DSSP file (Angstrom, degrees, kcal/mol; ACC not computed):
  #  RESIDUE AA STRUCTURE BP1 BP2  ACC     N-H-->O    O-->H-N    N-H-->O    O-->H-N    TCO  KAPPA ALPHA  PHI   PSI    X-CA   Y-CA   Z-CA
    1    1 A M              0   0    0      0, 0.0     2,-0.3     0, 0.0     0, 0.0   0.000 360.0 360.0 360.0 118.3  -26.0   12.2   -7.6
    2    2 A S        -     0   0    0      3,-0.0     2,-0.3     1,-0.0     3,-0.0  -0.687 360.0-129.1 -97.7 149.7  -23.4   10.5   -5.4
    3    3 A Q        -     0   0    0     -2,-0.3     2,-0.3     1,-0.1    -1,-0.0  -0.721  29.2-106.5 -94.2 144.1  -20.6    8.3   -6.7
    4    4 A Q        -     0   0    0     -2,-0.3     2,-0.4     1,-0.0    -1,-0.1  -0.533  32.9-141.3 -70.6 130.0  -20.0    4.9   -5.2
    5    5 A V        -     0   0    0     -2,-0.3     2,-0.6     2,-0.0    -1,-0.0  -0.792   8.5-136.1 -95.0 134.3  -16.9    4.9   -2.9
    6    6 A H        -     0   0    0     -2,-0.4     2,-0.7     2,-0.0    -2,-0.0  -0.799  10.5-147.4 -91.6 121.5  -14.7    1.9   -3.0
    7    7 A H        -     0   0    0     -2,-0.6    -2,-0.0    74,-0.0    -1,-0.0  -0.800  19.0-154.9 -88.8 120.6  -13.6    0.7    0.4
    8    8 A C        -     0   0    0     -2,-0.7     2,-0.1     1,-0.0     3,-0.1  -0.783   7.7-130.7-102.2 135.8  -10.1   -0.8    0.0
    9    9 A P        -     0   0    0      0, 0.0    78,-0.4     0, 0.0     2,-0.1  -0.479  36.9 -93.4 -77.1 155.7   -8.6   -3.4    2.3
   10   10 A A        -     0   0    0     72,-0.4    76,-0.2    -2,-0.1     2,-0.2  -0.408  41.0-126.6 -66.1 143.1   -5.1   -2.8    3.7
   11   11 A L        -     0   0    0     74,-3.3    74,-0.3     1,-0.1     2,-0.1  -0.563  25.8-102.8 -88.1 155.8   -2.3   -4.4    1.7
   12   12 A S     >  -     0   0    0     -2,-0.2     4,-2.6     1,-0.1     5,-0.2  -0.395  28.6-114.7 -73.6 156.6    0.2   -6.7    3.2
   13   13 A E  H  > S+     0   0    0      1,-0.2     4,-2.7     2,-0.2     5,-0.2   0.879 118.3  53.7 -58.1 -38.6    3.7   -5.4    4.0
   14   14 A T  H  > S+     0   0    0      2,-0.2     4,-2.5     1,-0.2    -1,-0.2   0.938 110.1  45.9 -61.8 -47.2    5.1   -7.8    1.3
   15   15 A D  H  > S+     0   0    0      2,-0.2     4,-2.7     1,-0.2     5,-0.2   0.910 112.8  51.1 -62.2 -42.3    2.7   -6.4   -1.3
   16   16 A I  H  X S+     0   0    0     -4,-2.6     4,-2.7     2,-0.2     5,-0.2   0.948 111.9  46.0 -60.2 -50.4    3.5   -2.8   -0.3
   17   17 A E  H  X S+     0   0    0     -4,-2.7     4,-2.2     1,-0.2    -1,-0.2   0.916 114.1  48.5 -60.0 -45.1    7.3   -3.3   -0.6
   18   18 A H  H  X S+     0   0    0     -4,-2.5     4,-2.0    -5,-0.2    -1,-0.2   0.931 114.1  45.9 -61.0 -46.9    7.0   -5.1   -3.9
   19   19 A R  H  X>S+     0   0    0     -4,-2.7     4,-3.4     2,-0.2     5,-0.8   0.871 110.1  53.0 -68.4 -37.7    4.7   -2.5   -5.4
   20   20 A L  H  X5S+     0   0    0     -4,-2.7     4,-1.4    -5,-0.2     7,-0.3   0.943 110.9  47.5 -61.9 -45.9    6.8    0.4   -4.1
   21   21 A N  H  <5S+     0   0    0     -4,-2.2    -2,-0.2    -5,-0.2    -1,-0.2   0.894 121.7  36.6 -59.7 -40.3    9.9   -1.1   -5.8
   22   22 A A  H  <5S+     0   0    0     -4,-2.0    -2,-0.2    -5,-0.2    -1,-0.2   0.842 134.4  17.9 -82.3 -35.5    8.0   -1.7   -9.0
   23   23 A E  H  <5S+     0   0    0     -4,-3.4    -3,-0.2    -5,-0.2    -2,-0.2   0.745 132.3  26.3-113.0 -31.5    5.8    1.4   -9.2
   24   24 A L    ><< +     0   0    0     -4,-1.4     3,-2.1    -5,-0.8    -1,-0.2  -0.593  59.7 171.3-138.1  71.6    7.1    4.1   -6.9
   25   25 A P  T 3  S+     0   0    0      0, 0.0    -1,-0.1     0, 0.0    -4,-0.1   0.671  77.8  56.2 -64.6 -16.9   10.9    3.6   -6.4
   26   26 A H  T 3  S+     0   0    0     -6,-0.1    11,-0.5     2,-0.0     2,-0.3   0.404  95.6  82.3 -93.6   3.3   11.3    7.0   -4.5
   27   27 A W    <   -     0   0    0     -3,-2.1     2,-0.3    -7,-0.3     9,-0.2  -0.766  62.6-162.0-103.4 152.1    8.8    6.0   -1.9
   28   28 A V  E     -A   35   0A   0      7,-2.4     7,-2.8    -2,-0.3     2,-0.6  -0.923  21.0-121.7-130.4 157.4    9.5    3.8    1.1
   29   29 A Y  E     +A   34   0A   0     -2,-0.3     2,-0.4     5,-0.2     5,-0.2  -0.889  41.6 165.6 -98.4 125.2    7.3    1.8    3.6
   30   30 A E  E >   -A   33   0A   0      3,-2.9     3,-1.7    -2,-0.6    -2,-0.1  -0.942  59.2 -22.0-149.4 119.2    7.9    3.0    7.1
   31   31 A K  T 3  S-     0   0    0     -2,-0.4     3,-0.1     1,-0.3    -1,-0.0   0.845 126.9 -45.3  51.7  42.1    6.0    2.5   10.3
   32   32 A G  T 3  S+     0   0    0      1,-0.3     2,-0.3    53,-0.0    -1,-0.3   0.463 122.8  90.7  87.8   1.2    2.8    1.6    8.6
   33   33 A W  E <  S-A   30   0A   0     -3,-1.7    -3,-2.9    45,-0.1     2,-0.4  -0.845  72.3-125.6-122.4 158.1    2.9    4.5    6.0
   34   34 A I  E     -AB  29  77A   0     43,-2.2    43,-2.6    -2,-0.3     2,-0.3  -0.913  39.4-168.9 -99.0 141.1    4.2    5.0    2.5
   35   35 A R  E     -AB  28  76A   0     -7,-2.8    -7,-2.4    -2,-0.4     2,-0.3  -0.955  20.4-175.8-138.4 147.0    6.6    8.0    2.5
   36   36 A R  E     - B   0  75A   0     39,-2.1    39,-2.9    -2,-0.3     2,-0.6  -0.990  14.0-151.2-141.9 131.4    8.4   10.2    0.0
   37   37 A K  E     - B   0  74A   0    -11,-0.5     2,-0.6    -2,-0.3    37,-0.2  -0.922  12.5-163.2-102.0 123.0   10.8   13.1    0.7
   38   38 A I  E     - B   0  73A   0     35,-3.2    35,-2.1    -2,-0.6     2,-0.3  -0.935   9.5-148.3-108.1 117.7   10.8   15.8   -2.0
   39   39 A K  E     -CB 125  72A   0     -2,-0.6    86,-2.8    86,-0.5    33,-0.3  -0.678  18.5-176.6 -88.5 137.7   13.8   18.0   -1.9
   40   40 A T  E     -C  124   0A   0     31,-2.5    84,-0.2    -2,-0.3     3,-0.1  -0.710  36.8-114.9-124.1 176.4   13.4   21.6   -3.0
   41   41 A S  S    S-     0   0    0     82,-1.4     2,-0.3    -2,-0.2    30,-0.1   0.428  82.0 -48.1 -93.7   0.9   15.6   24.6   -3.5
   42   42 A G  S  > S-     0   0    0     81,-0.3     4,-2.5     1,-0.1    -1,-0.2  -0.953  78.5 -46.0 155.8-173.9   14.0   26.7   -0.8
   43   43 A W  H  > S+     0   0    0     -2,-0.3     4,-2.4     1,-0.2     5,-0.2   0.861 124.1  49.8 -58.2 -47.1   10.9   28.1    0.9
   44   44 A K  H  > S+     0   0    0      1,-0.2     4,-1.8     2,-0.2    -1,-0.2   0.909 114.0  47.4 -60.9 -41.2    9.1   29.3   -2.2
   45   45 A S  H  > S+     0   0    0      2,-0.2     4,-2.2     1,-0.2    -2,-0.2   0.909 109.7  53.3 -65.2 -42.5    9.6   25.9   -3.9
   46   46 A T  H  X S+     0   0    0     -4,-2.5     4,-2.7    24,-0.4    -2,-0.2   0.914 107.7  50.8 -59.7 -43.4    8.5   24.1   -0.8
   47   47 A L  H  X S+     0   0    0     -4,-2.4     4,-2.5     1,-0.2    -1,-0.2   0.870 107.8  52.9 -64.6 -36.1    5.2   26.1   -0.8
   48   48 A M  H  X S+     0   0    0     -4,-1.8     4,-2.1     2,-0.2    -1,-0.2   0.919 111.3  46.8 -63.3 -42.2    4.6   25.3   -4.4
   49   49 A V  H  X S+     0   0    0     -4,-2.2     4,-2.7     2,-0.2     5,-0.2   0.940 112.6  49.3 -63.4 -47.8    5.0   21.6   -3.7
   50   50 A V  H  X S+     0   0    0     -4,-2.7     4,-2.8     1,-0.2    -2,-0.2   0.920 112.0  48.2 -60.0 -44.7    2.8   21.8   -0.6
   51   51 A N  H  X S+     0   0    0     -4,-2.5     4,-2.2     2,-0.2    -1,-0.2   0.885 111.2  50.3 -65.2 -37.5    0.0   23.6   -2.5
   52   52 A T  H  X S+     0   0    0     -4,-2.1     4,-2.3     2,-0.2    -2,-0.2   0.939 113.2  45.1 -65.3 -46.4    0.2   21.1   -5.4
   53   53 A I  H  X S+     0   0    0     -4,-2.7     4,-2.9     1,-0.2     5,-0.2   0.909 111.8  53.9 -62.9 -41.2   -0.1   18.1   -3.0
   54   54 A G  H  X S+     0   0    0     -4,-2.8     4,-2.4    -5,-0.2    -1,-0.2   0.911 108.6  48.6 -59.1 -43.3   -2.9   19.9   -1.1
   55   55 A H  H  X S+     0   0    0     -4,-2.2     4,-2.3     2,-0.2    -2,-0.2   0.942 113.6  45.9 -62.4 -48.5   -4.9   20.4   -4.3
   56   56 A L  H  X S+     0   0    0     -4,-2.3     4,-1.9     1,-0.2    -2,-0.2   0.914 113.7  49.3 -62.0 -42.9   -4.5   16.8   -5.4
   57   57 A A  H  X>S+     0   0    0     -4,-2.9     5,-1.9     1,-0.2     4,-1.5   0.902 110.9  49.3 -64.1 -41.7   -5.4   15.5   -1.9
   58   58 A E  H  <5S+     0   0    0     -4,-2.4    -1,-0.2    -5,-0.2    -2,-0.2   0.911 110.0  50.8 -65.9 -41.1   -8.5   17.7   -1.7
   59   59 A K  H  <5S+     0   0    0     -4,-2.3    -1,-0.2     1,-0.2    -2,-0.2   0.871 117.1  40.9 -62.3 -35.7   -9.7   16.5   -5.1
   60   60 A A  H  <5S-     0   0    0     -4,-1.9    -1,-0.2    -5,-0.2    -2,-0.2   0.669 102.1-135.2 -82.8 -17.6   -9.2   12.9   -4.0
   61   61 A W  T  <5S+     0   0    0     -4,-1.5     2,-0.3     1,-0.2    -3,-0.2   0.911  72.4 114.9  55.6  45.4  -10.6   13.6   -0.5
   62   62 A H      < -     0   0    0     -5,-1.9    -1,-0.2    -6,-0.1    -2,-0.2  -0.889  54.7-156.5-145.2 106.9   -7.7   11.5    0.8
   63   63 A H        -     0   0    0     -2,-0.3    15,-0.2    -3,-0.1     2,-0.1  -0.775   1.9-152.9-106.9 122.6   -5.3   13.6    2.9
   64   64 A P        -     0   0    0      0, 0.0     2,-0.4     0, 0.0    13,-0.2  -0.332  24.1-110.9 -79.7 164.9   -1.6   12.9    3.5
   65   65 A D  E     -D   76   0A   0     11,-2.5    11,-2.5    -2,-0.1     2,-0.4  -0.836  38.5-160.2 -88.5 135.8    0.4   13.9    6.5
   66   66 A L  E     -D   75   0A   0     -2,-0.4     2,-0.5     9,-0.2     9,-0.2  -0.960  17.9-161.5-121.9 137.8    3.0   16.5    5.5
   67   67 A T  E     -D   74   0A   0      7,-2.2     7,-2.7    -2,-0.4     2,-0.5  -0.988  21.2-163.7-111.4 122.7    6.2   17.6    7.2
   68   68 A V  E     +D   73   0A   0     -2,-0.5     2,-0.2     5,-0.2     5,-0.2  -0.927  16.9 159.5-117.1 126.3    7.2   20.9    5.7
   69   69 A S  E >   -D   72   0A   0      3,-2.4     3,-0.6    -2,-0.5   -27,-0.1  -0.778  54.9 -85.5-133.6 179.1   10.7   22.4    6.1
   70   70 A Y  T 3  S+     0   0    0     -2,-0.2   -24,-0.4     1,-0.2   -28,-0.1   0.899 122.3  15.2 -54.9 -46.7   12.7   25.1    4.3
   71   71 A A  T 3  S+     0   0    0    -30,-0.1   -31,-2.5   -26,-0.1     2,-0.3   0.072 123.7  39.6-124.7  24.6   14.1   22.8    1.6
   72   72 A F  E <   -BD  39  69A   0     -3,-0.6    -3,-2.4   -33,-0.3     2,-0.4  -0.986  52.0-150.5-163.4 160.7   12.0   19.7    1.6
   73   73 A V  E     -BD  38  68A   0    -35,-2.1   -35,-3.2    -2,-0.3     2,-0.5  -0.998  12.9-154.6-131.9 131.0    8.5   18.2    2.0
   74   74 A I  E     -BD  37  67A   0     -7,-2.7    -7,-2.2    -2,-0.4     2,-0.5  -0.941  10.7-161.6-106.4 125.5    7.9   14.7    3.5
   75   75 A V  E     -BD  36  66A   0    -39,-2.9   -39,-2.1    -2,-0.5     2,-0.4  -0.912   7.3-174.3-107.2 128.6    4.6   13.1    2.3
   76   76 A K  E     -BD  35  65A   0    -11,-2.5   -11,-2.5    -2,-0.5     2,-0.4  -0.992   3.1-168.5-126.9 132.1    3.1   10.2    4.3
   77   77 A L  E     +B   34   0A   0    -43,-2.6   -43,-2.2    -2,-0.4     2,-0.3  -0.958  18.5 144.9-125.0 137.6    0.1    8.2    3.2
   78   78 A V        -     0   0    0     -2,-0.4     2,-0.8   -45,-0.2     7,-0.2  -0.949  44.9-122.3-157.4 152.6   -2.1    5.7    5.0
   79   79 A T  B >>> -E   84   0B   0      5,-2.3     5,-1.6    -2,-0.3     3,-0.9  -0.868  24.5-164.7-100.6 103.3   -5.8    4.9    4.9
   80   80 A H  G >45S+     0   0    0     -2,-0.8     3,-0.9     1,-0.3    -1,-0.2   0.872  83.8  53.0 -58.9 -43.1   -6.9    5.3    8.5
   81   81 A D  G 345S+     0   0    0      1,-0.3    -1,-0.3     2,-0.1    -2,-0.0   0.758 113.6  44.7 -68.2 -21.2  -10.2    3.5    8.2
   82   82 A A  G <45S-     0   0    0     -3,-0.9   -72,-0.4     2,-0.3    -1,-0.3   0.519 106.6-131.5 -92.9  -8.0   -8.5    0.4    6.7
   83   83 A K  T <<5S+     0   0    0     -3,-0.9     2,-0.3    -4,-0.8    -3,-0.2   0.883  76.4  38.2  57.5  41.6   -5.7    0.7    9.4
   84   84 A G  B   <S-E   79   0B   0     -5,-1.6    -5,-2.3   -74,-0.0     2,-0.4  -0.983 101.9 -48.9 172.9-176.1   -3.0    0.4    6.7
   85   85 A V        +     0   0    0    -74,-0.3   -74,-3.3    -2,-0.3     2,-0.2  -0.648  58.2 174.0 -81.9 132.4   -1.8    1.2    3.2
   86   86 A T     >  -     0   0    0     -2,-0.4     4,-1.6   -76,-0.2     3,-0.4  -0.665  51.0 -84.2-128.1-178.2   -4.4    0.6    0.5
   87   87 A E  H  > S+     0   0    0    -78,-0.4     4,-2.7     1,-0.2     5,-0.2   0.824 124.3  63.4 -57.1 -33.5   -4.9    1.1   -3.2
   88   88 A K  H  > S+     0   0    0      1,-0.2     4,-2.4     2,-0.2    -1,-0.2   0.912 102.3  48.6 -59.4 -42.3   -6.1    4.7   -2.4
   89   89 A D  H  > S+     0   0    0     -3,-0.4     4,-2.5     1,-0.2    -1,-0.2   0.911 112.2  47.9 -65.9 -41.9   -2.6    5.5   -1.0
   90   90 A F  H  X S+     0   0    0     -4,-1.6     4,-2.4     2,-0.2    -2,-0.2   0.904 111.3  51.2 -65.2 -40.5   -0.9    4.1   -4.1
   91   91 A A  H  X S+     0   0    0     -4,-2.7     4,-1.9     2,-0.2    -2,-0.2   0.924 113.8  43.1 -64.2 -43.9   -3.2    6.0   -6.4
   92   92 A L  H  X S+     0   0    0     -4,-2.4     4,-2.7     2,-0.2     5,-0.2   0.906 112.7  53.1 -69.9 -39.8   -2.6    9.3   -4.7
   93   93 A A  H  X S+     0   0    0     -4,-2.5     4,-2.6    -5,-0.2    -2,-0.2   0.911 109.4  49.4 -59.8 -42.1    1.1    8.7   -4.4
   94   94 A K  H  X S+     0   0    0     -4,-2.4     4,-2.7     2,-0.2    -1,-0.2   0.897 111.4  48.7 -65.2 -39.7    1.3    8.0   -8.2
   95   95 A K  H  X S+     0   0    0     -4,-1.9     4,-2.5     2,-0.2     5,-0.3   0.902 111.7  49.1 -67.1 -40.4   -0.7   11.2   -8.9
   96   96 A I  H  X>S+     0   0    0     -4,-2.7     4,-2.5     2,-0.2     5,-0.6   0.937 113.7  47.3 -61.2 -46.3    1.7   13.3   -6.6
   97   97 A E  H  X5S+     0   0    0     -4,-2.6     4,-1.4    -5,-0.2    -2,-0.2   0.924 113.0  48.8 -60.0 -46.1    4.7   11.7   -8.3
   98   98 A E  H  <5S+     0   0    0     -4,-2.7     4,-0.2    -5,-0.2    -1,-0.2   0.914 121.4  32.8 -62.3 -45.6    3.2   12.4  -11.8
   99   99 A V  H ><5S+     0   0    0     -4,-2.5     3,-0.7     2,-0.2    -2,-0.2   0.955 122.6  40.9 -82.0 -51.9    2.3   16.0  -11.1
  100  100 A V  H 3<5S+     0   0    0     -4,-2.5    -3,-0.2    -5,-0.3    -2,-0.1   0.888 121.9  40.7 -67.2 -39.7    5.0   17.3   -8.7
  101  101 A M  T 3<<S+     0   0    0     -4,-1.4    -1,-0.2    -5,-0.6    -2,-0.2   0.374  82.2 134.0 -93.0   5.1    7.9   15.5  -10.4
  102  102 A W    <   -     0   0    0     -3,-0.7     2,-0.6    -4,-0.2    -3,-0.1  -0.313  43.1-155.3 -57.2 133.3    6.8   16.2  -14.0
  103  103 A D    >   -     0   0    0      1,-0.1     3,-1.6    11,-0.1     4,-0.1  -0.900   6.4-168.0-115.8  99.4    9.7   17.4  -16.1
  104  104 A A  G >  S+     0   0    0     -2,-0.6     3,-1.5     1,-0.3     8,-0.6   0.817  84.4  62.2 -59.4 -33.5    8.3   19.5  -19.0
  105  105 A A  G 3  S+     0   0    0      1,-0.3    -1,-0.3     8,-0.1     9,-0.1   0.758 110.8  39.8 -65.8 -23.1   11.6   19.6  -20.9
  106  106 A H  G <  S+     0   0    0     -3,-1.6    -1,-0.3     3,-0.0    -2,-0.2   0.155  83.7 138.8-111.3  17.6   11.5   15.8  -21.1
  107  107 A D    X   -     0   0    0     -3,-1.5     3,-1.3     5,-0.2     5,-0.1  -0.336  64.1-119.4 -60.5 143.3    7.8   15.5  -21.9
  108  108 A S  T 3  S+     0   0    0      1,-0.3    -1,-0.1     2,-0.1    -4,-0.0   0.759 112.9  51.1 -61.8 -25.0    7.1   13.0  -24.6
  109  109 A Q  T 3  S-     0   0    0      1,-0.0    -1,-0.3     0, 0.0    -2,-0.1   0.664  95.9-142.0 -87.2 -15.8    5.5   15.6  -26.8
  110  110 A G    <   +     0   0    0     -3,-1.3    -2,-0.1    -6,-0.2    -5,-0.1   0.787  58.0 131.4  63.2  28.6    8.5   18.0  -26.5
  111  111 A L        +     0   0    0     -7,-0.1     2,-0.3     2,-0.0    -6,-0.1   0.729  54.5  63.8 -84.2 -22.0    6.2   21.0  -26.5
  112  112 A F        -     0   0    0     -8,-0.6    -5,-0.2     1,-0.1    -2,-0.0  -0.794  63.1-148.7-112.9 146.6    7.8   22.8  -23.5
  113  113 A E        -     0   0    0     -2,-0.3    -1,-0.1     1,-0.1    -8,-0.1   0.840  43.2-149.7 -73.4 -35.2   11.2   24.2  -22.8
  114  114 A G        -     0   0    0    -10,-0.1    -1,-0.1    -9,-0.1     3,-0.1  -0.117  41.0 -32.8  84.3 171.6   11.0   23.4  -19.1
  115  115 A T  S    S-     0   0    0      1,-0.1   -10,-0.1     6,-0.0     7,-0.1  -0.417  78.4-103.6 -62.9 131.4   12.5   25.3  -16.2
  116  116 A P        -     0   0    0      0, 0.0     2,-2.4     0, 0.0     5,-0.2  -0.207  27.9-111.6 -57.7 147.8   15.9   26.8  -17.3
  117  117 A D  S    S+     0   0    0     -3,-0.1    -2,-0.0     4,-0.1     3,-0.0  -0.476  82.0 114.1 -79.8  70.8   19.0   25.0  -16.2
  118  118 A D  S >> S-     0   0    0     -2,-2.4     3,-2.4     1,-0.1     4,-1.1  -0.991  72.8-129.6-145.5 128.6   19.9   27.9  -13.9
  119  119 A P  T 34 S+     0   0    0      0, 0.0    -1,-0.1     0, 0.0    -2,-0.0   0.751 105.4  67.1 -53.8 -25.0   20.0   27.9  -10.1
  120  120 A R  T 34 S+     0   0    0      1,-0.2    -3,-0.1    -3,-0.0     0, 0.0   0.762 112.0  31.2 -67.3 -23.0   17.9   31.0  -10.0
  121  121 A F  T <4 S+     0   0    0     -3,-2.4    -1,-0.2    -5,-0.2     2,-0.1   0.537  90.7 108.1-114.9  -9.5   14.9   29.1  -11.4
  122  122 A K     <  +     0   0    0     -4,-1.1   -77,-0.1     1,-0.2     3,-0.1  -0.404  27.7 156.4 -68.9 143.9   15.3   25.5  -10.1
  123  123 A Y        +     0   0    0      1,-0.4   -82,-1.4   -83,-0.1     2,-0.5   0.555  54.9  58.3-140.6 -27.4   12.9   24.4   -7.5
  124  124 A I  E     -C   40   0A   0    -84,-0.2     2,-0.6   -83,-0.1    -1,-0.4  -0.928  69.9-145.4-106.7 131.6   12.6   20.6   -7.4
  125  125 A K  E     -C   39   0A   0    -86,-2.8   -86,-0.5    -2,-0.5     2,-0.1  -0.854  20.8-130.6 -96.0 120.1   15.7   18.6   -6.8
  126  126 A K              0   0    0     -2,-0.6   -88,-0.0     1,-0.1   -86,-0.0  -0.377 360.0 360.0 -70.6 145.4   15.7   15.4   -8.8
  127  127 A D              0   0    0     -2,-0.1    -1,-0.1   -88,-0.0    -2,-0.0   0.460 360.0 360.0 -73.2 360.0   16.5   12.1   -7.0
């Protein structure tokens, strides 16, 4: 049983900029892509971020371009068949933001301690 795929039209630059400001303030519109730089504390942290993004992208079957370095990951999204940024890109960007930047210590349910406030255990650098 196959699921119906929604083909999304490209959004205008004005709509993209407005939505990024309102919905994804750490993302920018640049050269036809939406982009986010995620700073990490080093290589192991970078690999955790890359693997998390890889898992989300594979589940969505919508794959970003990644630039991977020792202490950061740059994520770039565009919908190639639409020749621009679409709702698909916003949906995946929001999921990446939700999962990668989740802070368990500030979770609304307060169930988790979160990563200790100790440089030995930090791995995502907050914006």
